[in-house]
C-alpha angles and dihedrals in degrees: 000000000000122000123199125186131197141150113261101262131200109257090322130204128274093266091062091059092045087056090053091048092054093053133078092205122026117198121204106217098219101143099071129090121283111223112269096216139029135073092275150309135235085273092071107019144039138171127257131168113275112179089344096306130101108254133169122254112196140201105212116231136198111250112215124196114268128000122344129195114228091244090057097052111113128209115244103228094172083096122067090233097140096058091040093055092045090053090048092051094046093048094049100038106031091102094046111116096246101033095109092046092058110024097086094058097036096054096062090054091066091046093051107125114232131144093203121072090212093052091049093049096044092050091053095044089054090048091054093047089051090053089052089052095234123140121209135154113250123204132182117229088218089063091059098059095225125192108181130088137218113350090354090061093053091050092046092053093047092051094044088058092052095247133134097194128073124191115208134184125256095262097046095105088075095066109020135069103238094189091059091066091058091047089055094047097253123136110229115214122188115215094218093193117175118200115247113244100224133165112274111194113244096001146077111251113288113190126216099032124147115286085244088074089057093048093053097042100037110014129238094274089063090050093050089050093052092046092043091237122146109254124227 
């Protein structure tokens, strides 16, 4: 049984969903600190193509004094960001080959009412996985009452779920102690995902964009084929 762990990101890239696909249990890391400074993280922003160039779209958040856990971060709905992003997407992708195929189910995700950024992201990630017809068990880190940090936290979560295999992303070696997994009897598996070089209308290929870019340019059947997931 393979466990994968990741923060709940904002309409993340294709590799995020490949990581979910390769796991038996996917844990949303919602009980760790949200960065205190900066214009945003992958939790509240992602890039799409705007006039042929990769540009951030952002969900505004309420910054509270001091440290905040991801699950406590609130969406700032004083701004009309949902309608603004939808107009931006429609304007820039309406001529994409698979826009009409996907627009009707993508639009309600942005309109989904949630006070919590984590709740908003988790809902939409699950919606996308449902569209891709892939079943996986989702767990919240906050439900596991974890105590450890860094590599110890990843090992603690994996063991709490009764697993002896942990799936990590390509860049994980920069922040985790790989040898510690072996010492704790956990098999470490690297995802080794390579971005698919697909045709992006009106642009040279830009890697790492939101999976929405892939839906509009290639269609969900192409994604399920790349991810080896049975299509609806």
